[in-house]
PyMOL Python script that loads the backbone (N, CA, C, O; Angstrom):
from pymol import cmd

cmd.read_pdbstr("""\
ATOM      1  N   MET A   1       1.134 -10.832  13.083  1.00  0.00           N
ATOM      2  CA  MET A   1      -0.254 -10.115  12.570  1.00  0.00           C
ATOM      3  C   MET A   1       0.166  -8.924  11.820  1.00  0.00           C
ATOM      4  O   MET A   1       1.116  -8.196  11.535  1.00  0.00           O
ATOM      5  N   SER A   2      -1.800  -9.271  11.577  1.00  0.00           N
ATOM      6  CA  SER A   2      -1.149  -8.196   9.827  1.00  0.00           C
ATOM      7  C   SER A   2      -1.699  -6.332  10.790  1.00  0.00           C
ATOM      8  O   SER A   2      -2.280  -5.878  11.776  1.00  0.00           O
ATOM      9  N   LYS A   3      -1.360  -6.156  10.223  1.00  0.00           N
ATOM     10  CA  LYS A   3      -1.120  -4.303  11.069  1.00  0.00           C
ATOM     11  C   LYS A   3      -1.407  -3.237   8.625  1.00  0.00           C
ATOM     12  O   LYS A   3      -1.022  -3.520   7.491  1.00  0.00           O
ATOM     13  N   PHE A   4      -2.152  -2.266   9.205  1.00  0.00           N
ATOM     14  CA  PHE A   4      -2.262  -0.837   8.040  1.00  0.00           C
ATOM     15  C   PHE A   4      -1.077  -0.664   8.173  1.00  0.00           C
ATOM     16  O   PHE A   4      -0.340  -0.834   9.144  1.00  0.00           O
ATOM     17  N   MET A   5      -0.770  -0.082   6.492  1.00  0.00           N
ATOM     18  CA  MET A   5       0.233   0.699   6.834  1.00  0.00           C
ATOM     19  C   MET A   5      -0.057   2.410   5.954  1.00  0.00           C
ATOM     20  O   MET A   5      -1.170   2.876   5.709  1.00  0.00           O
ATOM     21  N   LYS A   6       1.188   3.018   5.648  1.00  0.00           N
ATOM     22  CA  LYS A   6       1.623   4.203   4.839  1.00  0.00           C
ATOM     23  C   LYS A   6       2.349   3.884   3.923  1.00  0.00           C
ATOM     24  O   LYS A   6       3.449   3.343   3.804  1.00  0.00           O
ATOM     25  N   VAL A   7       1.131   4.535   2.897  1.00  0.00           N
ATOM     26  CA  VAL A   7       2.368   4.010   1.824  1.00  0.00           C
ATOM     27  C   VAL A   7       2.139   5.490   1.242  1.00  0.00           C
ATOM     28  O   VAL A   7       0.977   5.895   1.273  1.00  0.00           O
ATOM     29  N   LYS A   8       3.086   6.305   0.736  1.00  0.00           N
ATOM     30  CA  LYS A   8       3.810   7.324  -0.189  1.00  0.00           C
ATOM     31  C   LYS A   8       4.190   6.935  -1.888  1.00  0.00           C
ATOM     32  O   LYS A   8       5.221   6.420  -2.320  1.00  0.00           O
ATOM     33  N   CYS A   9       2.912   7.403  -2.678  1.00  0.00           N
ATOM     34  CA  CYS A   9       2.756   6.934  -3.384  1.00  0.00           C
ATOM     35  C   CYS A   9       4.328   8.024  -4.540  1.00  0.00           C
ATOM     36  O   CYS A   9       4.695   8.983  -3.862  1.00  0.00           O
ATOM     37  N   GLU A  10       4.803   7.980  -5.390  1.00  0.00           N
ATOM     38  CA  GLU A  10       6.107   8.645  -6.365  1.00  0.00           C
ATOM     39  C   GLU A  10       4.975  10.062  -6.821  1.00  0.00           C
ATOM     40  O   GLU A  10       5.685  11.020  -7.128  1.00  0.00           O
ATOM     41  N   CYS A  11       3.652  10.365  -6.919  1.00  0.00           N
ATOM     42  CA  CYS A  11       3.198  11.548  -6.831  1.00  0.00           C
ATOM     43  C   CYS A  11       3.181  12.373  -5.614  1.00  0.00           C
ATOM     44  O   CYS A  11       2.909  13.556  -5.817  1.00  0.00           O
ATOM     45  N   GLY A  12       3.432  11.992  -4.270  1.00  0.00           N
ATOM     46  CA  GLY A  12       3.493  12.812  -3.576  1.00  0.00           C
ATOM     47  C   GLY A  12       2.220  12.307  -2.294  1.00  0.00           C
ATOM     48  O   GLY A  12       2.228  12.793  -1.163  1.00  0.00           O
ATOM     49  N   ASN A  13       1.100  11.169  -2.804  1.00  0.00           N
ATOM     50  CA  ASN A  13       0.104  10.907  -1.929  1.00  0.00           C
ATOM     51  C   ASN A  13       0.281   9.638  -0.922  1.00  0.00           C
ATOM     52  O   ASN A  13       0.919   8.616  -1.174  1.00  0.00           O
ATOM     53  N   GLU A  14      -0.417   9.930   0.255  1.00  0.00           N
ATOM     54  CA  GLU A  14       0.047   8.834   1.147  1.00  0.00           C
ATOM     55  C   GLU A  14      -1.487   8.942   1.218  1.00  0.00           C
ATOM     56  O   GLU A  14      -2.435   9.727   1.194  1.00  0.00           O
ATOM     57  N   GLN A  15      -0.889   6.822   1.384  1.00  0.00           N
ATOM     58  CA  GLN A  15      -2.805   6.510   2.218  1.00  0.00           C
ATOM     59  C   GLN A  15      -2.484   5.557   2.653  1.00  0.00           C
ATOM     60  O   GLN A  15      -1.426   5.207   2.130  1.00  0.00           O
ATOM     61  N   VAL A  16      -2.923   4.693   3.578  1.00  0.00           N
ATOM     62  CA  VAL A  16      -3.446   4.144   4.127  1.00  0.00           C
ATOM     63  C   VAL A  16      -3.642   3.154   3.367  1.00  0.00           C
ATOM     64  O   VAL A  16      -4.505   3.165   2.489  1.00  0.00           O
ATOM     65  N   VAL A  17      -2.638   1.872   3.673  1.00  0.00           N
ATOM     66  CA  VAL A  17      -3.052   0.580   3.349  1.00  0.00           C
ATOM     67  C   VAL A  17      -2.824  -0.749   4.242  1.00  0.00           C
ATOM     68  O   VAL A  17      -1.861  -0.891   4.995  1.00  0.00           O
ATOM     69  N   PHE A  18      -4.037  -1.873   4.013  1.00  0.00           N
ATOM     70  CA  PHE A  18      -3.762  -2.823   4.905  1.00  0.00           C
ATOM     71  C   PHE A  18      -2.902  -4.111   4.242  1.00  0.00           C
ATOM     72  O   PHE A  18      -3.067  -4.503   3.087  1.00  0.00           O
ATOM     73  N   ASP A  19      -1.892  -4.726   5.264  1.00  0.00           N
ATOM     74  CA  ASP A  19      -0.411  -5.372   5.030  1.00  0.00           C
ATOM     75  C   ASP A  19      -0.702  -6.372   4.141  1.00  0.00           C
ATOM     76  O   ASP A  19      -0.017  -6.673   3.164  1.00  0.00           O
ATOM     77  N   SER A  20      -1.997  -7.018   4.584  1.00  0.00           N
ATOM     78  CA  SER A  20      -2.691  -8.493   4.202  1.00  0.00           C
ATOM     79  C   SER A  20      -3.003  -8.278   3.064  1.00  0.00           C
ATOM     80  O   SER A  20      -2.807  -9.310   2.423  1.00  0.00           O
ATOM     81  N   ALA A  21      -3.525  -7.218   2.226  1.00  0.00           N
ATOM     82  CA  ALA A  21      -4.693  -6.437   1.304  1.00  0.00           C
ATOM     83  C   ALA A  21      -4.859  -8.099  -0.102  1.00  0.00           C
ATOM     84  O   ALA A  21      -3.946  -8.596  -0.760  1.00  0.00           O
ATOM     85  N   SER A  22      -6.054  -8.415  -0.084  1.00  0.00           N
ATOM     86  CA  SER A  22      -6.343  -9.859  -1.167  1.00  0.00           C
ATOM     87  C   SER A  22      -5.923  -8.943  -2.310  1.00  0.00           C
ATOM     88  O   SER A  22      -5.112  -9.563  -2.998  1.00  0.00           O
ATOM     89  N   THR A  23      -6.220  -7.279  -2.969  1.00  0.00           N
ATOM     90  CA  THR A  23      -6.591  -6.993  -3.942  1.00  0.00           C
ATOM     91  C   THR A  23      -5.590  -5.770  -3.918  1.00  0.00           C
ATOM     92  O   THR A  23      -4.861  -5.387  -3.003  1.00  0.00           O
ATOM     93  N   ARG A  24      -5.804  -5.167  -5.457  1.00  0.00           N
ATOM     94  CA  ARG A  24      -4.542  -4.691  -5.418  1.00  0.00           C
ATOM     95  C   ARG A  24      -5.493  -3.723  -4.943  1.00  0.00           C
ATOM     96  O   ARG A  24      -6.662  -3.758  -4.559  1.00  0.00           O
ATOM     97  N   VAL A  25      -3.983  -2.239  -5.206  1.00  0.00           N
ATOM     98  CA  VAL A  25      -4.547  -1.241  -4.343  1.00  0.00           C
ATOM     99  C   VAL A  25      -3.984  -0.606  -5.173  1.00  0.00           C
ATOM    100  O   VAL A  25      -2.889  -0.970  -5.601  1.00  0.00           O
ATOM    101  N   ASN A  26      -4.835   0.928  -5.771  1.00  0.00           N
ATOM    102  CA  ASN A  26      -3.690   1.737  -6.439  1.00  0.00           C
ATOM    103  C   ASN A  26      -4.236   3.526  -5.703  1.00  0.00           C
ATOM    104  O   ASN A  26      -5.277   3.865  -5.141  1.00  0.00           O
ATOM    105  N   CYS A  27      -3.008   4.287  -6.046  1.00  0.00           N
ATOM    106  CA  CYS A  27      -3.691   5.497  -5.822  1.00  0.00           C
ATOM    107  C   CYS A  27      -4.407   5.923  -5.887  1.00  0.00           C
ATOM    108  O   CYS A  27      -5.103   5.507  -6.813  1.00  0.00           O
ATOM    109  N   LYS A  28      -5.000   7.078  -5.105  1.00  0.00           N
ATOM    110  CA  LYS A  28      -6.565   7.364  -4.950  1.00  0.00           C
ATOM    111  C   LYS A  28      -6.029   9.126  -5.968  1.00  0.00           C
ATOM    112  O   LYS A  28      -6.928   9.915  -6.258  1.00  0.00           O
ATOM    113  N   VAL A  29      -4.751   9.398  -6.299  1.00  0.00           N
ATOM    114  CA  VAL A  29      -4.822  10.541  -6.678  1.00  0.00           C
ATOM    115  C   VAL A  29      -4.341   9.943  -8.366  1.00  0.00           C
ATOM    116  O   VAL A  29      -5.078  10.298  -9.286  1.00  0.00           O
ATOM    117  N   CYS A  30      -3.275   9.169  -8.659  1.00  0.00           N
ATOM    118  CA  CYS A  30      -2.962   9.371  -9.908  1.00  0.00           C
ATOM    119  C   CYS A  30      -3.065   8.104 -10.198  1.00  0.00           C
ATOM    120  O   CYS A  30      -2.054   7.821 -10.842  1.00  0.00           O
ATOM    121  N   ASN A  31      -3.993   6.823 -10.030  1.00  0.00           N
ATOM    122  CA  ASN A  31      -3.781   5.757  -9.896  1.00  0.00           C
ATOM    123  C   ASN A  31      -2.801   4.791 -10.814  1.00  0.00           C
ATOM    124  O   ASN A  31      -2.707   4.004 -11.756  1.00  0.00           O
ATOM    125  N   LYS A  32      -2.367   5.271 -10.102  1.00  0.00           N
ATOM    126  CA  LYS A  32      -0.389   3.700  -9.930  1.00  0.00           C
ATOM    127  C   LYS A  32      -1.159   2.755  -9.447  1.00  0.00           C
ATOM    128  O   LYS A  32      -2.285   2.923  -8.978  1.00  0.00           O
ATOM    129  N   ARG A  33      -0.499   1.614  -9.562  1.00  0.00           N
ATOM    130  CA  ARG A  33      -0.420   0.676  -8.531  1.00  0.00           C
ATOM    131  C   ARG A  33       0.294   0.502  -7.198  1.00  0.00           C
ATOM    132  O   ARG A  33       1.364  -0.055  -7.444  1.00  0.00           O
ATOM    133  N   LEU A  34       0.175   0.728  -5.924  1.00  0.00           N
ATOM    134  CA  LEU A  34       0.861   0.753  -5.003  1.00  0.00           C
ATOM    135  C   LEU A  34       0.799  -0.606  -4.163  1.00  0.00           C
ATOM    136  O   LEU A  34       1.808  -0.927  -3.537  1.00  0.00           O
ATOM    137  N   VAL A  35      -0.230  -1.342  -4.123  1.00  0.00           N
ATOM    138  CA  VAL A  35       0.502  -2.807  -3.450  1.00  0.00           C
ATOM    139  C   VAL A  35      -0.329  -4.156  -4.501  1.00  0.00           C
ATOM    140  O   VAL A  35      -1.251  -4.105  -5.314  1.00  0.00           O
ATOM    141  N   GLU A  36       0.325  -5.014  -4.109  1.00  0.00           N
ATOM    142  CA  GLU A  36      -0.684  -6.580  -4.895  1.00  0.00           C
ATOM    143  C   GLU A  36      -1.135  -7.199  -4.026  1.00  0.00           C
ATOM    144  O   GLU A  36      -1.573  -6.838  -2.934  1.00  0.00           O
ATOM    145  N   PRO A  37      -1.043  -8.199  -4.494  1.00  0.00           N
ATOM    146  CA  PRO A  37      -1.949  -9.009  -3.382  1.00  0.00           C
ATOM    147  C   PRO A  37      -0.813 -10.648  -3.735  1.00  0.00           C
ATOM    148  O   PRO A  37      -0.791 -11.253  -4.807  1.00  0.00           O
ATOM    149  N   ARG A  38       0.202 -11.091  -2.161  1.00  0.00           N
ATOM    150  CA  ARG A  38       1.025 -11.945  -2.839  1.00  0.00           C
ATOM    151  C   ARG A  38       1.222 -13.230  -2.226  1.00  0.00           C
ATOM    152  O   ARG A  38       2.327 -13.769  -2.276  1.00  0.00           O
ATOM    153  N   GLY A  39      -0.208 -14.011  -1.391  1.00  0.00           N
ATOM    154  CA  GLY A  39      -0.747 -14.757  -1.041  1.00  0.00           C
ATOM    155  C   GLY A  39      -0.631 -14.819   0.679  1.00  0.00           C
ATOM    156  O   GLY A  39      -0.622 -15.719   1.519  1.00  0.00           O
ATOM    157  N   GLY A  40      -0.548 -13.282   0.689  1.00  0.00           N
ATOM    158  CA  GLY A  40      -0.546 -13.314   2.289  1.00  0.00           C
ATOM    159  C   GLY A  40       0.170 -11.944   2.880  1.00  0.00           C
ATOM    160  O   GLY A  40      -0.585 -12.027   3.849  1.00  0.00           O
ATOM    161  N   LYS A  41       0.632 -11.236   3.054  1.00  0.00           N
ATOM    162  CA  LYS A  41       1.105 -10.174   2.959  1.00  0.00           C
ATOM    163  C   LYS A  41       1.601  -9.849   1.912  1.00  0.00           C
ATOM    164  O   LYS A  41       2.404 -10.592   1.348  1.00  0.00           O
ATOM    165  N   CYS A  42       1.103  -8.220   1.223  1.00  0.00           N
ATOM    166  CA  CYS A  42       1.155  -7.211  -0.003  1.00  0.00           C
ATOM    167  C   CYS A  42       2.373  -7.125  -0.464  1.00  0.00           C
ATOM    168  O   CYS A  42       3.219  -7.719   0.204  1.00  0.00           O
ATOM    169  N   ALA A  43       2.639  -6.708  -1.167  1.00  0.00           N
ATOM    170  CA  ALA A  43       3.975  -6.222  -1.935  1.00  0.00           C
ATOM    171  C   ALA A  43       3.304  -4.309  -2.311  1.00  0.00           C
ATOM    172  O   ALA A  43       2.370  -3.775  -2.910  1.00  0.00           O
ATOM    173  N   VAL A  44       4.842  -3.798  -1.273  1.00  0.00           N
ATOM    174  CA  VAL A  44       4.475  -2.620  -2.029  1.00  0.00           C
ATOM    175  C   VAL A  44       5.893  -2.862  -3.362  1.00  0.00           C
ATOM    176  O   VAL A  44       6.987  -3.403  -3.520  1.00  0.00           O
ATOM    177  N   VAL A  45       4.453  -1.665  -4.341  1.00  0.00           N
ATOM    178  CA  VAL A  45       5.294  -2.002  -5.829  1.00  0.00           C
ATOM    179  C   VAL A  45       5.379  -0.519  -6.392  1.00  0.00           C
ATOM    180  O   VAL A  45       6.177  -0.179  -7.265  1.00  0.00           O
ATOM    181  N   GLY A  46       4.598   0.192  -5.878  1.00  0.00           N
ATOM    182  CA  GLY A  46       4.452   1.957  -6.782  1.00  0.00           C
ATOM    183  C   GLY A  46       4.951   2.773  -5.550  1.00  0.00           C
ATOM    184  O   GLY A  46       4.393   3.865  -5.439  1.00  0.00           O
ATOM    185  N   GLY A  47       5.684   2.539  -4.805  1.00  0.00           N
ATOM    186  CA  GLY A  47       5.328   3.506  -3.606  1.00  0.00           C
ATOM    187  C   GLY A  47       7.032   2.733  -2.505  1.00  0.00           C
ATOM    188  O   GLY A  47       7.903   1.864  -2.548  1.00  0.00           O
ATOM    189  N   THR A  48       6.553   3.785  -1.742  1.00  0.00           N
ATOM    190  CA  THR A  48       7.551   3.452  -0.401  1.00  0.00           C
ATOM    191  C   THR A  48       6.665   3.069   0.818  1.00  0.00           C
ATOM    192  O   THR A  48       5.508   2.670   0.687  1.00  0.00           O
ATOM    193  N   ILE A  49       7.268   3.213   1.964  1.00  0.00           N
ATOM    194  CA  ILE A  49       6.628   2.651   3.251  1.00  0.00           C
ATOM    195  C   ILE A  49       6.445   3.887   3.507  1.00  0.00           C
ATOM    196  O   ILE A  49       7.030   4.673   2.761  1.00  0.00           O
ATOM    197  N   VAL A  50       5.700   4.385   4.479  1.00  0.00           N
ATOM    198  CA  VAL A  50       5.933   5.764   5.156  1.00  0.00           C
ATOM    199  C   VAL A  50       6.580   5.356   6.821  1.00  0.00           C
ATOM    200  O   VAL A  50       7.569   5.766   7.428  1.00  0.00           O
ATOM    201  N   SER A  51       4.971   3.882   7.346  1.00  0.00           N
ATOM    202  CA  SER A  51       4.677   4.194   8.560  1.00  0.00           C
ATOM    203  C   SER A  51       3.990   2.373   9.037  1.00  0.00           C
ATOM    204  O   SER A  51       3.127   1.656   8.529  1.00  0.00           O
ATOM    205  N   GLU A  52       4.441   2.296   9.622  1.00  0.00           N
ATOM    206  CA  GLU A  52       3.072   1.092   9.955  1.00  0.00           C
ATOM    207  C   GLU A  52       2.693   1.240  11.326  1.00  0.00           C
ATOM    208  O   GLU A  52       3.432   1.580  12.251  1.00  0.00           O
ATOM    209  N   MET A  53       1.556   0.975  11.372  1.00  0.00           N
ATOM    210  CA  MET A  53      -0.339   1.622  12.454  1.00  0.00           C
ATOM    211  C   MET A  53      -0.749  -0.092  12.794  1.00  0.00           C
ATOM    212  O   MET A  53      -0.783  -1.061  12.036  1.00  0.00           O
ATOM    213  N   ASP A  54      -1.035   0.036  14.292  1.00  0.00           N
ATOM    214  CA  ASP A  54      -1.519  -0.785  14.585  1.00  0.00           C
ATOM    215  C   ASP A  54      -2.562  -1.328  14.368  1.00  0.00           C
ATOM    216  O   ASP A  54      -2.840  -2.382  14.940  1.00  0.00           O
TER     217      ASP A  54
END
""", "prot")
cmd.dss("prot")
cmd.show_as("cartoon", "prot")
cmd.util.cbc("prot")
cmd.orient("prot")
């Protein structure tokens, strides 16, 4: 089941992303890459997962 997750960037910004994202997602503040698609679930590459939402 796909979920949304809150990811915290190294700059301190937190934003919500889809865990099955099919495109790269960048931080809206510093433009650093947060997640990359991996053929199913995405990989968090530039931050940490703060929480998961249904």
